[in-house]
N, C-alpha and C positions, 0 to 999 in steps of 0.2 A: 371763894372756895367753900366757905361755910354756907353760903346761900345755895350753891349748887347741891351740896349734900342734903340740905333741908328740903330742897325741891325734889330731889331724887327719893328721899324718905317719904315725903308726902304723896308723891305719885305712886310709889310702891304700895303704900297703905290703901290708897283708893282702889288700885287694881286688886289687892288681896281681899278687901271687904266686898267687892262687887264681882268676884270670880264666880262664874256660873250664871250670873244674872245680867251681865253686861257684855256687849260686844265691844272690843277695843276699837275695831273699825270694820264696817260692813257696808257694801253698796247694795241697796235695795232697788234693783232695776225693774224694768218693765216685765210684767207677767203676760205672756202671750200663749195662745193655743188655738185649738179647733174643736168644735163639738159636732159629732155625727150621730145619725140614727144607728143604734146598735145592730139592727137587722139588715138594713139596706146599705149601710156605710155612706149614705148620702149626707152632705152637710146640712145642719139644722140652722135655719135663720130665726132670729128673735129669741134666742135662749138668753136668759139673764145670768150674768156672771158677776157675783158680788165678792169684793175683797174687803176684809176688815183687818185692822192692825190693833194689837194690844201691847201695852207695856207690862213688864213683870217687875213687881216690887218685892225684894227679898224680905222674908219674915223668918222667925225662928222655926215655924212649922212648914216652911217652904215658900215658894213664890206665889204671889197673889197677882192675878191678871186684871188689868183695867183697860176699858175701851180707849182707843186713841183716835182712830179715823176709819172712814169707810169710803170706798169708791166702787162704782158699778158701771157696767156696760152691757150691751146686747151684741150677740153674734151677727155678723153681716150675712149676705147671701151665700158666701163661701163657708159659713160656719165658723169664721175666724173672729177672735176677740183679742183685745190688748188693754191692760190696765196699768197705768203708770205707777211705779213704786214710790217709795219715800226718799229715794236718792241716797247720797253719801251720809252715813251715820257714824259718828265718832263717839266712843264711850257712851253708847246708847243701850237702853234696856228695852228697845222696841223689837218685838218678835217679828219673824218673817210673816208674810200675809197668810191669813186663814181665808178660805174661799168657800163659796157655795155656787152650784150650777143648777138652774131650774127653768123648766118650761112646762106650762100647763099641759097635762096629758102624758107626761113622761116621768120616769123616775128622777130623783134628784141626787146630787152628789154633795157631800159636805154636811155640816161645816167640818173642815179639816185643814191642816197646815199644808200649804202649797208644796213644801219640800217632801211631804209624805207620798206624793204621786209616784215617786221613783222607788221608794223603799218599803212602804206598807203593803202587806199582802193583798188586801182586797183591790187596791189600786194597781199595783205593779203587774198583776196578771191580766188586767182588763185594759189598761191604758197603753197605747202604742206611742212611740215617739218619732217625730219627724225632725231630726236635728235636736234642737233644745226646746222644741214645742210639743206639749202633750196633745194627743188626739183622744178626746174624751167621748166615749160612746154612751148615749142615753137610750134606755129601752122604753119604747112606747108601751103604755099600760092600758089595759082594758078598763072600762068603768068599774067593773067588779073589783079588780085589783086596786084601783084608786080608792074605792069606798071602804075596802077591807082594812086599810092601814089607818091605825089610830093616830099616828104622828104625822100623817101626810096632810097638807103640804108642810114643808119646813118653815121655820120662822127664824129670821136673822137675829142677831144680838139685840136685846131690848134696850141696851145702852145707846145704840146708834140713833142719831136724830132722824126723824122721818124723811127729811129732805135729802139725806144721804143714801136712803134705801128705797127711794120712790119706785124705781123699775121693778125691784124684787117684790115689793108689796102689791103693785098692780098685777103682777103675774100670779101671786098667791091668791088675790081676790078673784082673778079670772078662774083659777082652779076651783076655788070654793063655790063659785057661782055655777060652774059646769057640774059640780057634784051635788048641787041643791042645798048648799050650806050657807045661804045668805046671812 
């Protein structure tokens, strides 16, 4: 009886101290979707989709985010992609996936939280849904538009090891080369 009370008290304290930073239980499943040309609505093949995960460590000043893992893929001929999630998480401080979508010659999306696709204004007005899969439109840019942007192309998390973001970096280098920025 005393052991049960002690275990209950200890469990309650852990939950109390981690409230807001820890998920008691969460399944981080597969992230799937489709990328299309914004004007033609045709599927885009070869678009890089990068997912990164971060842990959040609580501090007095708020949560501090740290890189955890990255996974990337490219869209197929139908513009479809799928990135496996991190699976079942119990008492975890792992955030849902952040994502970036990029193809040389097109605008980019992200970095942003995957869950923001449904609720954040810039995304929710632009992205359509086919069931539980987002259809992400990318606008083809002119060379003038590409050169005008000082932050273009995007760069993924600098904490991610190069072997985890190889496809994204290849696409970024391709964009830089096309723009004459070797």
